[in-house]
PDB file with one MODEL, atoms N, CA, C and O in Angstrom:
MODEL        1
ATOM      1  N   MET A   1     115.440 -43.267 123.202  1.00  0.00           N
ATOM      2  CA  MET A   1     116.036 -43.366 121.841  1.00  0.00           C
ATOM      3  C   MET A   1     114.993 -45.190 121.836  1.00  0.00           C
ATOM      4  O   MET A   1     115.112 -46.122 121.040  1.00  0.00           O
ATOM      5  N   ARG A   2     114.174 -45.074 122.912  1.00  0.00           N
ATOM      6  CA  ARG A   2     113.583 -46.188 122.710  1.00  0.00           C
ATOM      7  C   ARG A   2     112.138 -45.619 121.670  1.00  0.00           C
ATOM      8  O   ARG A   2     111.854 -46.412 120.772  1.00  0.00           O
ATOM      9  N   LEU A   3     111.294 -44.391 121.752  1.00  0.00           N
ATOM     10  CA  LEU A   3     110.663 -44.140 121.024  1.00  0.00           C
ATOM     11  C   LEU A   3     111.553 -44.001 119.527  1.00  0.00           C
ATOM     12  O   LEU A   3     111.259 -44.608 118.497  1.00  0.00           O
ATOM     13  N   LEU A   4     112.394 -43.306 119.646  1.00  0.00           N
ATOM     14  CA  LEU A   4     112.818 -43.126 118.113  1.00  0.00           C
ATOM     15  C   LEU A   4     114.124 -44.203 117.360  1.00  0.00           C
ATOM     16  O   LEU A   4     114.758 -44.123 116.308  1.00  0.00           O
ATOM     17  N   GLY A   5     114.115 -45.048 118.335  1.00  0.00           N
ATOM     18  CA  GLY A   5     114.885 -46.359 117.981  1.00  0.00           C
ATOM     19  C   GLY A   5     115.231 -46.880 116.996  1.00  0.00           C
ATOM     20  O   GLY A   5     116.336 -47.255 116.602  1.00  0.00           O
ATOM     21  N   GLY A   6     113.724 -46.920 116.355  1.00  0.00           N
ATOM     22  CA  GLY A   6     113.410 -47.925 115.356  1.00  0.00           C
ATOM     23  C   GLY A   6     114.027 -47.299 113.897  1.00  0.00           C
ATOM     24  O   GLY A   6     114.302 -46.120 113.675  1.00  0.00           O
ATOM     25  N   ARG A   7     114.164 -48.527 112.916  1.00  0.00           N
ATOM     26  CA  ARG A   7     114.728 -47.897 112.046  1.00  0.00           C
ATOM     27  C   ARG A   7     114.212 -46.869 110.879  1.00  0.00           C
ATOM     28  O   ARG A   7     115.005 -46.175 110.243  1.00  0.00           O
ATOM     29  N   TRP A   8     112.708 -46.845 110.656  1.00  0.00           N
ATOM     30  CA  TRP A   8     112.265 -46.057 109.919  1.00  0.00           C
ATOM     31  C   TRP A   8     111.308 -45.056 110.920  1.00  0.00           C
ATOM     32  O   TRP A   8     110.153 -44.936 110.512  1.00  0.00           O
ATOM     33  N   ARG A   9     111.639 -44.323 112.177  1.00  0.00           N
ATOM     34  CA  ARG A   9     110.376 -43.380 112.784  1.00  0.00           C
ATOM     35  C   ARG A   9     110.786 -42.426 112.383  1.00  0.00           C
ATOM     36  O   ARG A   9     110.051 -41.636 111.791  1.00  0.00           O
ATOM     37  N   LEU A  10     112.374 -42.142 112.617  1.00  0.00           N
ATOM     38  CA  LEU A  10     112.647 -40.782 112.648  1.00  0.00           C
ATOM     39  C   LEU A  10     112.793 -39.825 111.384  1.00  0.00           C
ATOM     40  O   LEU A  10     112.969 -38.610 111.290  1.00  0.00           O
ATOM     41  N   LEU A  11     112.613 -41.124 110.194  1.00  0.00           N
ATOM     42  CA  LEU A  11     112.318 -41.179 109.182  1.00  0.00           C
ATOM     43  C   LEU A  11     110.979 -40.337 108.500  1.00  0.00           C
ATOM     44  O   LEU A  11     110.781 -39.384 107.746  1.00  0.00           O
ATOM     45  N   ILE A  12     110.181 -41.377 109.307  1.00  0.00           N
ATOM     46  CA  ILE A  12     108.645 -40.856 109.134  1.00  0.00           C
ATOM     47  C   ILE A  12     108.423 -39.549 109.294  1.00  0.00           C
ATOM     48  O   ILE A  12     107.893 -38.813 108.462  1.00  0.00           O
ATOM     49  N   VAL A  13     109.141 -39.009 111.198  1.00  0.00           N
ATOM     50  CA  VAL A  13     108.969 -38.281 111.073  1.00  0.00           C
ATOM     51  C   VAL A  13     109.405 -37.052 110.095  1.00  0.00           C
ATOM     52  O   VAL A  13     108.454 -36.458 109.587  1.00  0.00           O
ATOM     53  N   SER A  14     110.693 -36.594 109.765  1.00  0.00           N
ATOM     54  CA  SER A  14     111.259 -36.111 108.952  1.00  0.00           C
ATOM     55  C   SER A  14     110.409 -35.801 107.526  1.00  0.00           C
ATOM     56  O   SER A  14     110.538 -34.721 106.948  1.00  0.00           O
ATOM     57  N   TYR A  15     109.749 -36.601 107.152  1.00  0.00           N
ATOM     58  CA  TYR A  15     108.587 -36.681 106.111  1.00  0.00           C
ATOM     59  C   TYR A  15     107.120 -35.570 106.264  1.00  0.00           C
ATOM     60  O   TYR A  15     106.410 -34.988 105.444  1.00  0.00           O
ATOM     61  N   LEU A  16     107.151 -35.675 107.937  1.00  0.00           N
ATOM     62  CA  LEU A  16     105.820 -35.232 108.387  1.00  0.00           C
ATOM     63  C   LEU A  16     105.898 -33.341 109.069  1.00  0.00           C
ATOM     64  O   LEU A  16     105.104 -32.556 109.586  1.00  0.00           O
ATOM     65  N   VAL A  17     107.951 -33.335 108.490  1.00  0.00           N
ATOM     66  CA  VAL A  17     108.383 -31.971 109.256  1.00  0.00           C
ATOM     67  C   VAL A  17     107.416 -30.792 108.414  1.00  0.00           C
ATOM     68  O   VAL A  17     106.692 -29.935 108.922  1.00  0.00           O
ATOM     69  N   ASP A  18     107.636 -31.027 107.136  1.00  0.00           N
ATOM     70  CA  ASP A  18     107.107 -30.325 106.346  1.00  0.00           C
ATOM     71  C   ASP A  18     105.681 -29.928 105.917  1.00  0.00           C
ATOM     72  O   ASP A  18     105.303 -28.953 105.267  1.00  0.00           O
ATOM     73  N   GLY A  19     104.959 -31.004 106.489  1.00  0.00           N
ATOM     74  CA  GLY A  19     103.149 -30.844 106.671  1.00  0.00           C
ATOM     75  C   GLY A  19     102.589 -32.312 106.450  1.00  0.00           C
ATOM     76  O   GLY A  19     103.227 -33.349 106.267  1.00  0.00           O
ATOM     77  N   PRO A  20     101.190 -32.107 106.519  1.00  0.00           N
ATOM     78  CA  PRO A  20     100.410 -33.626 106.963  1.00  0.00           C
ATOM     79  C   PRO A  20     100.768 -34.213 105.209  1.00  0.00           C
ATOM     80  O   PRO A  20     100.819 -33.673 104.104  1.00  0.00           O
ATOM     81  N   ARG A  21     100.927 -35.378 105.665  1.00  0.00           N
ATOM     82  CA  ARG A  21     101.062 -36.546 104.288  1.00  0.00           C
ATOM     83  C   ARG A  21     100.131 -37.613 104.977  1.00  0.00           C
ATOM     84  O   ARG A  21      99.959 -37.959 106.146  1.00  0.00           O
ATOM     85  N   ARG A  22      99.385 -38.146 103.266  1.00  0.00           N
ATOM     86  CA  ARG A  22      98.732 -39.393 103.578  1.00  0.00           C
ATOM     87  C   ARG A  22      99.475 -40.467 103.783  1.00  0.00           C
ATOM     88  O   ARG A  22     100.698 -40.324 103.789  1.00  0.00           O
ATOM     89  N   TYR A  23      98.889 -41.778 103.996  1.00  0.00           N
ATOM     90  CA  TYR A  23      99.759 -43.154 103.922  1.00  0.00           C
ATOM     91  C   TYR A  23      99.876 -43.181 102.535  1.00  0.00           C
ATOM     92  O   TYR A  23     101.083 -42.938 102.529  1.00  0.00           O
ATOM     93  N   SER A  24      99.624 -43.270 101.470  1.00  0.00           N
ATOM     94  CA  SER A  24     100.398 -43.497 100.356  1.00  0.00           C
ATOM     95  C   SER A  24     101.634 -42.915 100.111  1.00  0.00           C
ATOM     96  O   SER A  24     102.629 -43.478  99.653  1.00  0.00           O
ATOM     97  N   ASP A  25     101.490 -41.541 100.505  1.00  0.00           N
ATOM     98  CA  ASP A  25     102.495 -40.315 100.279  1.00  0.00           C
ATOM     99  C   ASP A  25     103.741 -41.229 100.791  1.00  0.00           C
ATOM    100  O   ASP A  25     104.723 -41.475 100.091  1.00  0.00           O
ATOM    101  N   LEU A  26     103.523 -41.754 102.293  1.00  0.00           N
ATOM    102  CA  LEU A  26     104.864 -41.804 102.909  1.00  0.00           C
ATOM    103  C   LEU A  26     105.379 -43.413 102.392  1.00  0.00           C
ATOM    104  O   LEU A  26     106.502 -43.910 102.474  1.00  0.00           O
ATOM    105  N   ARG A  27     104.145 -43.978 101.854  1.00  0.00           N
ATOM    106  CA  ARG A  27     104.832 -45.268 101.484  1.00  0.00           C
ATOM    107  C   ARG A  27     105.534 -44.665  99.984  1.00  0.00           C
ATOM    108  O   ARG A  27     106.453 -45.389  99.601  1.00  0.00           O
ATOM    109  N   ARG A  28     105.285 -43.605  99.185  1.00  0.00           N
ATOM    110  CA  ARG A  28     105.719 -43.559  98.044  1.00  0.00           C
ATOM    111  C   ARG A  28     106.889 -42.729  98.733  1.00  0.00           C
ATOM    112  O   ARG A  28     107.617 -42.261  97.856  1.00  0.00           O
ATOM    113  N   CYS A  29     107.207 -42.475  99.704  1.00  0.00           N
ATOM    114  CA  CYS A  29     108.798 -41.218  99.938  1.00  0.00           C
ATOM    115  C   CYS A  29     109.637 -42.366 100.663  1.00  0.00           C
ATOM    116  O   CYS A  29     110.793 -42.090 100.986  1.00  0.00           O
ATOM    117  N   ILE A  30     109.088 -43.749 100.964  1.00  0.00           N
ATOM    118  CA  ILE A  30     110.171 -44.595 101.641  1.00  0.00           C
ATOM    119  C   ILE A  30     109.684 -46.113 101.268  1.00  0.00           C
ATOM    120  O   ILE A  30     109.048 -46.929 101.934  1.00  0.00           O
ATOM    121  N   PRO A  31     110.291 -46.185  99.788  1.00  0.00           N
ATOM    122  CA  PRO A  31     109.627 -47.339  99.258  1.00  0.00           C
ATOM    123  C   PRO A  31     110.513 -48.638  99.883  1.00  0.00           C
ATOM    124  O   PRO A  31     110.322 -49.608  99.149  1.00  0.00           O
ATOM    125  N   ALA A  32     111.274 -48.917 100.823  1.00  0.00           N
ATOM    126  CA  ALA A  32     112.032 -49.735 101.561  1.00  0.00           C
ATOM    127  C   ALA A  32     110.954 -50.462 102.115  1.00  0.00           C
ATOM    128  O   ALA A  32     110.574 -51.597 101.827  1.00  0.00           O
ATOM    129  N   ILE A  33     110.344 -49.368 103.259  1.00  0.00           N
ATOM    130  CA  ILE A  33     109.681 -50.003 104.143  1.00  0.00           C
ATOM    131  C   ILE A  33     108.270 -50.854 103.666  1.00  0.00           C
ATOM    132  O   ILE A  33     107.503 -50.638 102.728  1.00  0.00           O
ATOM    133  N   SER A  34     108.264 -52.024 104.827  1.00  0.00           N
ATOM    134  CA  SER A  34     106.689 -52.606 104.272  1.00  0.00           C
ATOM    135  C   SER A  34     105.595 -51.800 104.738  1.00  0.00           C
ATOM    136  O   SER A  34     105.691 -50.759 105.388  1.00  0.00           O
ATOM    137  N   GLN A  35     104.398 -52.453 104.294  1.00  0.00           N
ATOM    138  CA  GLN A  35     103.494 -51.924 104.403  1.00  0.00           C
ATOM    139  C   GLN A  35     103.072 -52.002 106.387  1.00  0.00           C
ATOM    140  O   GLN A  35     102.582 -51.199 107.181  1.00  0.00           O
ATOM    141  N   ARG A  36     103.476 -53.100 106.463  1.00  0.00           N
ATOM    142  CA  ARG A  36     103.439 -53.471 107.871  1.00  0.00           C
ATOM    143  C   ARG A  36     103.702 -52.277 109.246  1.00  0.00           C
ATOM    144  O   ARG A  36     103.035 -51.672 110.086  1.00  0.00           O
ATOM    145  N   MET A  37     105.433 -52.466 108.712  1.00  0.00           N
ATOM    146  CA  MET A  37     106.225 -51.730 109.712  1.00  0.00           C
ATOM    147  C   MET A  37     106.064 -50.238 109.411  1.00  0.00           C
ATOM    148  O   MET A  37     106.705 -49.494 110.152  1.00  0.00           O
ATOM    149  N   LEU A  38     105.126 -49.520 108.201  1.00  0.00           N
ATOM    150  CA  LEU A  38     105.039 -48.058 108.117  1.00  0.00           C
ATOM    151  C   LEU A  38     103.799 -47.946 109.273  1.00  0.00           C
ATOM    152  O   LEU A  38     103.670 -46.951 109.986  1.00  0.00           O
ATOM    153  N   THR A  39     102.572 -49.577 109.365  1.00  0.00           N
ATOM    154  CA  THR A  39     101.669 -49.005 109.770  1.00  0.00           C
ATOM    155  C   THR A  39     101.648 -48.903 111.738  1.00  0.00           C
ATOM    156  O   THR A  39     101.105 -48.181 112.574  1.00  0.00           O
ATOM    157  N   LEU A  40     102.586 -50.098 111.746  1.00  0.00           N
ATOM    158  CA  LEU A  40     103.338 -50.024 113.292  1.00  0.00           C
ATOM    159  C   LEU A  40     104.078 -49.243 113.663  1.00  0.00           C
ATOM    160  O   LEU A  40     104.068 -48.958 114.860  1.00  0.00           O
ATOM    161  N   ASP A  41     104.973 -48.623 112.792  1.00  0.00           N
ATOM    162  CA  ASP A  41     105.429 -47.180 113.439  1.00  0.00           C
ATOM    163  C   ASP A  41     104.981 -45.857 113.312  1.00  0.00           C
ATOM    164  O   ASP A  41     105.554 -44.842 113.707  1.00  0.00           O
ATOM    165  N   LEU A  42     103.660 -45.977 112.594  1.00  0.00           N
ATOM    166  CA  LEU A  42     103.154 -44.965 112.906  1.00  0.00           C
ATOM    167  C   LEU A  42     102.122 -44.770 113.716  1.00  0.00           C
ATOM    168  O   LEU A  42     101.738 -43.636 114.003  1.00  0.00           O
ATOM    169  N   ARG A  43     101.414 -46.148 114.292  1.00  0.00           N
ATOM    170  CA  ARG A  43     100.922 -46.382 115.751  1.00  0.00           C
ATOM    171  C   ARG A  43     101.485 -46.014 116.582  1.00  0.00           C
ATOM    172  O   ARG A  43     100.912 -45.107 117.186  1.00  0.00           O
ATOM    173  N   THR A  44     102.622 -46.353 117.035  1.00  0.00           N
ATOM    174  CA  THR A  44     103.516 -46.078 117.766  1.00  0.00           C
ATOM    175  C   THR A  44     103.583 -44.562 117.859  1.00  0.00           C
ATOM    176  O   THR A  44     102.888 -43.987 118.697  1.00  0.00           O
ATOM    177  N   LEU A  45     104.143 -44.088 117.288  1.00  0.00           N
ATOM    178  CA  LEU A  45     104.071 -42.557 117.221  1.00  0.00           C
ATOM    179  C   LEU A  45     102.939 -41.728 117.580  1.00  0.00           C
ATOM    180  O   LEU A  45     103.100 -40.601 118.049  1.00  0.00           O
ATOM    181  N   GLU A  46     101.435 -42.407 117.314  1.00  0.00           N
ATOM    182  CA  GLU A  46     100.734 -42.161 117.560  1.00  0.00           C
ATOM    183  C   GLU A  46     100.474 -42.074 118.872  1.00  0.00           C
ATOM    184  O   GLU A  46     100.186 -40.986 119.368  1.00  0.00           O
ATOM    185  N   GLU A  47     100.529 -43.008 119.478  1.00  0.00           N
ATOM    186  CA  GLU A  47     100.455 -43.617 120.595  1.00  0.00           C
ATOM    187  C   GLU A  47     100.999 -42.942 122.213  1.00  0.00           C
ATOM    188  O   GLU A  47     100.595 -42.947 123.376  1.00  0.00           O
ATOM    189  N   ALA A  48     102.389 -42.282 121.265  1.00  0.00           N
ATOM    190  CA  ALA A  48     103.323 -41.386 122.024  1.00  0.00           C
ATOM    191  C   ALA A  48     102.974 -40.196 121.846  1.00  0.00           C
ATOM    192  O   ALA A  48     103.491 -39.309 122.525  1.00  0.00           O
ATOM    193  N   GLY A  49     101.561 -39.782 120.440  1.00  0.00           N
ATOM    194  CA  GLY A  49     101.587 -38.448 121.071  1.00  0.00           C
ATOM    195  C   GLY A  49     102.249 -37.290 120.021  1.00  0.00           C
ATOM    196  O   GLY A  49     101.772 -36.156 119.991  1.00  0.00           O
ATOM    197  N   LEU A  50     103.532 -37.730 119.058  1.00  0.00           N
ATOM    198  CA  LEU A  50     104.015 -37.122 118.676  1.00  0.00           C
ATOM    199  C   LEU A  50     103.275 -36.878 117.209  1.00  0.00           C
ATOM    200  O   LEU A  50     103.519 -35.903 116.497  1.00  0.00           O
ATOM    201  N   ILE A  51     102.357 -37.895 116.887  1.00  0.00           N
ATOM    202  CA  ILE A  51     102.218 -37.341 115.487  1.00  0.00           C
ATOM    203  C   ILE A  51     100.377 -37.700 115.494  1.00  0.00           C
ATOM    204  O   ILE A  51      99.818 -38.616 116.097  1.00  0.00           O
ATOM    205  N   GLU A  52      99.800 -36.733 114.694  1.00  0.00           N
ATOM    206  CA  GLU A  52      97.820 -37.003 115.009  1.00  0.00           C
ATOM    207  C   GLU A  52      97.621 -38.326 113.699  1.00  0.00           C
ATOM    208  O   GLU A  52      98.519 -38.829 113.024  1.00  0.00           O
ATOM    209  N   ARG A  53      96.473 -38.558 113.671  1.00  0.00           N
ATOM    210  CA  ARG A  53      96.322 -39.401 112.273  1.00  0.00           C
ATOM    211  C   ARG A  53      94.426 -38.778 112.736  1.00  0.00           C
ATOM    212  O   ARG A  53      93.767 -38.837 113.773  1.00  0.00           O
ATOM    213  N   THR A  54      94.188 -38.301 111.530  1.00  0.00           N
ATOM    214  CA  THR A  54      93.210 -37.645 110.864  1.00  0.00           C
ATOM    215  C   THR A  54      92.467 -38.473 110.109  1.00  0.00           C
ATOM    216  O   THR A  54      93.184 -38.811 109.167  1.00  0.00           O
ATOM    217  N   VAL A  55      90.879 -39.231 109.979  1.00  0.00           N
ATOM    218  CA  VAL A  55      90.271 -40.140 109.155  1.00  0.00           C
ATOM    219  C   VAL A  55      88.978 -39.245 108.460  1.00  0.00           C
ATOM    220  O   VAL A  55      87.886 -39.036 108.988  1.00  0.00           O
ATOM    221  N   TYR A  56      89.359 -38.869 107.358  1.00  0.00           N
ATOM    222  CA  TYR A  56      88.409 -37.916 106.241  1.00  0.00           C
ATOM    223  C   TYR A  56      87.107 -39.025 105.743  1.00  0.00           C
ATOM    224  O   TYR A  56      87.616 -40.022 105.232  1.00  0.00           O
ATOM    225  N   PRO A  57      85.880 -39.083 105.760  1.00  0.00           N
ATOM    226  CA  PRO A  57      84.924 -39.486 105.444  1.00  0.00           C
ATOM    227  C   PRO A  57      84.363 -39.719 104.243  1.00  0.00           C
ATOM    228  O   PRO A  57      83.204 -39.645 103.836  1.00  0.00           O
ATOM    229  N   THR A  58      85.937 -40.173 103.479  1.00  0.00           N
ATOM    230  CA  THR A  58      85.028 -39.968 101.378  1.00  0.00           C
ATOM    231  C   THR A  58      85.357 -41.288 101.338  1.00  0.00           C
ATOM    232  O   THR A  58      85.982 -41.956 102.162  1.00  0.00           O
ATOM    233  N   VAL A  59      84.831 -41.622 100.207  1.00  0.00           N
ATOM    234  CA  VAL A  59      85.693 -42.745  99.440  1.00  0.00           C
ATOM    235  C   VAL A  59      86.165 -42.887  98.590  1.00  0.00           C
ATOM    236  O   VAL A  59      85.568 -42.632  97.544  1.00  0.00           O
ATOM    237  N   PRO A  60      87.425 -43.345  98.568  1.00  0.00           N
ATOM    238  CA  PRO A  60      87.849 -44.507 100.129  1.00  0.00           C
ATOM    239  C   PRO A  60      87.932 -43.516 100.870  1.00  0.00           C
ATOM    240  O   PRO A  60      87.745 -42.336 100.570  1.00  0.00           O
ATOM    241  N   VAL A  61      88.303 -44.106 102.177  1.00  0.00           N
ATOM    242  CA  VAL A  61      88.334 -43.206 103.083  1.00  0.00           C
ATOM    243  C   VAL A  61      90.213 -42.861 103.149  1.00  0.00           C
ATOM    244  O   VAL A  61      91.178 -43.567 102.858  1.00  0.00           O
ATOM    245  N   THR A  62      90.096 -41.477 103.661  1.00  0.00           N
ATOM    246  CA  THR A  62      91.348 -40.356 103.712  1.00  0.00           C
ATOM    247  C   THR A  62      92.014 -40.667 104.694  1.00  0.00           C
ATOM    248  O   THR A  62      91.267 -40.732 105.670  1.00  0.00           O
ATOM    249  N   VAL A  63      93.385 -40.971 105.029  1.00  0.00           N
ATOM    250  CA  VAL A  63      93.906 -40.825 106.183  1.00  0.00           C
ATOM    251  C   VAL A  63      94.909 -39.765 106.331  1.00  0.00           C
ATOM    252  O   VAL A  63      95.545 -39.644 105.284  1.00  0.00           O
ATOM    253  N   GLN A  64      95.239 -39.048 107.143  1.00  0.00           N
ATOM    254  CA  GLN A  64      96.087 -38.069 106.728  1.00  0.00           C
ATOM    255  C   GLN A  64      97.113 -37.878 108.650  1.00  0.00           C
ATOM    256  O   GLN A  64      96.638 -37.617 109.755  1.00  0.00           O
ATOM    257  N   TYR A  65      98.617 -38.169 108.213  1.00  0.00           N
ATOM    258  CA  TYR A  65      99.183 -37.934 109.377  1.00  0.00           C
ATOM    259  C   TYR A  65      99.877 -36.615 109.662  1.00  0.00           C
ATOM    260  O   TYR A  65     100.591 -36.337 108.698  1.00  0.00           O
ATOM    261  N   GLU A  66      99.926 -35.939 110.363  1.00  0.00           N
ATOM    262  CA  GLU A  66     100.597 -34.371 111.297  1.00  0.00           C
ATOM    263  C   GLU A  66     101.174 -34.469 112.267  1.00  0.00           C
ATOM    264  O   GLU A  66     100.806 -35.263 113.134  1.00  0.00           O
ATOM    265  N   LEU A  67     102.237 -33.700 112.408  1.00  0.00           N
ATOM    266  CA  LEU A  67     103.078 -33.287 113.417  1.00  0.00           C
ATOM    267  C   LEU A  67     101.725 -32.641 114.319  1.00  0.00           C
ATOM    268  O   LEU A  67     100.815 -31.920 113.910  1.00  0.00           O
ATOM    269  N   THR A  68     102.069 -33.404 116.218  1.00  0.00           N
ATOM    270  CA  THR A  68     101.167 -32.916 117.075  1.00  0.00           C
ATOM    271  C   THR A  68     102.382 -31.609 117.285  1.00  0.00           C
ATOM    272  O   THR A  68     103.429 -31.511 116.645  1.00  0.00           O
ATOM    273  N   ALA A  69     101.967 -30.825 118.194  1.00  0.00           N
ATOM    274  CA  ALA A  69     103.129 -29.837 119.177  1.00  0.00           C
ATOM    275  C   ALA A  69     103.814 -30.792 119.775  1.00  0.00           C
ATOM    276  O   ALA A  69     104.845 -30.244 120.163  1.00  0.00           O
ATOM    277  N   ASP A  70     103.828 -31.601 119.991  1.00  0.00           N
ATOM    278  CA  ASP A  70     104.927 -32.822 120.687  1.00  0.00           C
ATOM    279  C   ASP A  70     105.524 -33.051 119.871  1.00  0.00           C
ATOM    280  O   ASP A  70     106.688 -32.683 120.029  1.00  0.00           O
ATOM    281  N   GLY A  71     105.191 -33.835 118.373  1.00  0.00           N
ATOM    282  CA  GLY A  71     105.814 -33.849 117.669  1.00  0.00           C
ATOM    283  C   GLY A  71     107.152 -32.987 116.739  1.00  0.00           C
ATOM    284  O   GLY A  71     108.151 -33.432 116.176  1.00  0.00           O
ATOM    285  N   ALA A  72     106.606 -31.559 116.903  1.00  0.00           N
ATOM    286  CA  ALA A  72     106.901 -30.735 116.595  1.00  0.00           C
ATOM    287  C   ALA A  72     108.293 -30.737 116.988  1.00  0.00           C
ATOM    288  O   ALA A  72     109.314 -30.892 116.318  1.00  0.00           O
ATOM    289  N   ARG A  73     108.119 -30.541 118.155  1.00  0.00           N
ATOM    290  CA  ARG A  73     109.998 -30.321 118.941  1.00  0.00           C
ATOM    291  C   ARG A  73     111.355 -31.398 118.576  1.00  0.00           C
ATOM    292  O   ARG A  73     112.549 -31.370 118.873  1.00  0.00           O
ATOM    293  N   LEU A  74     110.370 -32.465 117.670  1.00  0.00           N
ATOM    294  CA  LEU A  74     111.545 -33.253 117.147  1.00  0.00           C
ATOM    295  C   LEU A  74     112.769 -32.624 115.956  1.00  0.00           C
ATOM    296  O   LEU A  74     113.927 -32.954 115.701  1.00  0.00           O
ATOM    297  N   ILE A  75     111.721 -31.437 115.350  1.00  0.00           N
ATOM    298  CA  ILE A  75     112.054 -30.887 114.271  1.00  0.00           C
ATOM    299  C   ILE A  75     113.608 -30.367 114.517  1.00  0.00           C
ATOM    300  O   ILE A  75     114.126 -29.852 113.526  1.00  0.00           O
ATOM    301  N   PRO A  76     114.189 -30.420 115.380  1.00  0.00           N
ATOM    302  CA  PRO A  76     115.606 -29.874 115.644  1.00  0.00           C
ATOM    303  C   PRO A  76     116.618 -31.285 115.829  1.00  0.00           C
ATOM    304  O   PRO A  76     117.826 -31.282 115.591  1.00  0.00           O
ATOM    305  N   VAL A  77     115.937 -32.315 116.242  1.00  0.00           N
ATOM    306  CA  VAL A  77     116.707 -33.254 115.596  1.00  0.00           C
ATOM    307  C   VAL A  77     116.599 -34.474 114.535  1.00  0.00           C
ATOM    308  O   VAL A  77     117.023 -35.629 114.520  1.00  0.00           O
ATOM    309  N   VAL A  78     115.924 -33.771 113.763  1.00  0.00           N
ATOM    310  CA  VAL A  78     115.778 -34.287 112.354  1.00  0.00           C
ATOM    311  C   VAL A  78     116.654 -33.495 111.667  1.00  0.00           C
ATOM    312  O   VAL A  78     117.407 -34.136 110.934  1.00  0.00           O
ATOM    313  N   GLU A  79     116.845 -31.963 111.666  1.00  0.00           N
ATOM    314  CA  GLU A  79     117.323 -31.237 111.096  1.00  0.00           C
ATOM    315  C   GLU A  79     118.957 -31.246 111.175  1.00  0.00           C
ATOM    316  O   GLU A  79     119.718 -30.884 110.279  1.00  0.00           O
ATOM    317  N   VAL A  80     119.393 -31.865 112.768  1.00  0.00           N
ATOM    318  CA  VAL A  80     120.481 -32.102 113.152  1.00  0.00           C
ATOM    319  C   VAL A  80     121.032 -33.590 112.279  1.00  0.00           C
ATOM    320  O   VAL A  80     122.055 -33.579 111.594  1.00  0.00           O
ATOM    321  N   MET A  81     120.343 -34.563 112.416  1.00  0.00           N
ATOM    322  CA  MET A  81     120.739 -35.714 111.504  1.00  0.00           C
ATOM    323  C   MET A  81     120.374 -35.429 109.875  1.00  0.00           C
ATOM    324  O   MET A  81     120.960 -36.287 109.215  1.00  0.00           O
ATOM    325  N   ARG A  82     119.758 -34.699 109.181  1.00  0.00           N
ATOM    326  CA  ARG A  82     119.516 -34.096 107.990  1.00  0.00           C
ATOM    327  C   ARG A  82     121.274 -34.242 107.887  1.00  0.00           C
ATOM    328  O   ARG A  82     122.044 -35.045 107.361  1.00  0.00           O
ATOM    329  N   THR A  83     121.400 -33.093 108.634  1.00  0.00           N
ATOM    330  CA  THR A  83     122.944 -32.585 108.534  1.00  0.00           C
ATOM    331  C   THR A  83     124.429 -33.457 108.281  1.00  0.00           C
ATOM    332  O   THR A  83     125.193 -33.433 107.316  1.00  0.00           O
ATOM    333  N   PHE A  84     124.469 -33.978 109.154  1.00  0.00           N
ATOM    334  CA  PHE A  84     125.114 -35.189 109.502  1.00  0.00           C
ATOM    335  C   PHE A  84     124.755 -36.561 108.456  1.00  0.00           C
ATOM    336  O   PHE A  84     125.475 -37.552 108.332  1.00  0.00           O
ATOM    337  N   GLY A  85     123.716 -36.363 107.904  1.00  0.00           N
ATOM    338  CA  GLY A  85     123.878 -38.094 106.752  1.00  0.00           C
ATOM    339  C   GLY A  85     124.270 -37.007 105.964  1.00  0.00           C
ATOM    340  O   GLY A  85     125.293 -37.431 105.427  1.00  0.00           O
ATOM    341  N   LEU A  86     124.037 -35.560 105.456  1.00  0.00           N
ATOM    342  CA  LEU A  86     124.745 -34.914 104.324  1.00  0.00           C
ATOM    343  C   LEU A  86     126.178 -34.494 104.217  1.00  0.00           C
ATOM    344  O   LEU A  86     126.698 -34.267 103.125  1.00  0.00           O
ATOM    345  N   TRP A  87     126.910 -34.375 105.527  1.00  0.00           N
ATOM    346  CA  TRP A  87     128.354 -34.848 105.678  1.00  0.00           C
ATOM    347  C   TRP A  87     128.773 -36.058 105.799  1.00  0.00           C
ATOM    348  O   TRP A  87     129.928 -36.384 105.525  1.00  0.00           O
ATOM    349  N   LEU A  88     127.768 -36.959 106.277  1.00  0.00           N
ATOM    350  CA  LEU A  88     128.548 -38.075 105.819  1.00  0.00           C
ATOM    351  C   LEU A  88     128.213 -38.336 104.629  1.00  0.00           C
ATOM    352  O   LEU A  88     128.907 -39.352 104.581  1.00  0.00           O
ATOM    353  N   LYS A  89     127.715 -38.296 103.550  1.00  0.00           N
ATOM    354  CA  LYS A  89     127.575 -38.703 102.018  1.00  0.00           C
ATOM    355  C   LYS A  89     128.515 -38.033 101.385  1.00  0.00           C
ATOM    356  O   LYS A  89     129.050 -38.553 100.405  1.00  0.00           O
ATOM    357  N   GLU A  90     128.920 -36.658 101.858  1.00  0.00           N
ATOM    358  CA  GLU A  90     130.072 -35.993 100.969  1.00  0.00           C
ATOM    359  C   GLU A  90     131.005 -36.091 101.550  1.00  0.00           C
ATOM    360  O   GLU A  90     131.908 -35.465 100.996  1.00  0.00           O
ATOM    361  N   ARG A  91     131.504 -36.873 102.993  1.00  0.00           N
ATOM    362  CA  ARG A  91     132.682 -37.433 103.181  1.00  0.00           C
ATOM    363  C   ARG A  91     133.117 -38.743 102.362  1.00  0.00           C
ATOM    364  O   ARG A  91     134.291 -39.078 102.203  1.00  0.00           O
ATOM    365  N   GLU A  92     131.869 -39.519 101.804  1.00  0.00           N
ATOM    366  CA  GLU A  92     132.374 -40.710 100.974  1.00  0.00           C
ATOM    367  C   GLU A  92     132.615 -40.588  99.655  1.00  0.00           C
ATOM    368  O   GLU A  92     133.093 -41.484  98.959  1.00  0.00           O
ATOM    369  N   ARG A  93     132.314 -39.555  99.296  1.00  0.00           N
ATOM    370  CA  ARG A  93     133.038 -39.162  98.076  1.00  0.00           C
ATOM    371  C   ARG A  93     133.923 -38.179  97.877  1.00  0.00           C
ATOM    372  O   ARG A  93     134.200 -37.758  96.754  1.00  0.00           O
ATOM    373  N   GLY A  94     134.296 -37.857  98.671  1.00  0.00           N
ATOM    374  CA  GLY A  94     135.683 -36.999  98.821  1.00  0.00           C
ATOM    375  C   GLY A  94     136.867 -37.926  99.223  1.00  0.00           C
ATOM    376  O   GLY A  94     137.993 -37.456  99.383  1.00  0.00           O
TER     377      GLY A  94
ENDMDL
END
C-alpha cells in the first residue's frame, strides 16, 4: 500500500496497462495532476521497478514510460479497481 497508496499512482499504472505512453500523453490523460506530482510519482514507480523509462535521442527528447514485468503483475489490481469504480458510479446513479 505504501507504494500504490499515493493519490495518482494506481491511475498512472492503469493508463500504462494499454501500452507505453509519453509523458505528455499521461498529462493529457490526468489533467488534474500537477507536473511535479506526475514526475515524482513516475520516479517512485520507476525506482520500485514497476515502470521503465526510455529516453529517445530525438530533438526534442522523447521520453516514454511502460510497465515492466513486475508492473504487469498489477494489471489484476487495476482491473478490480476499475470494476469497483464502475460499480460505484452505477450505484450513485440508481
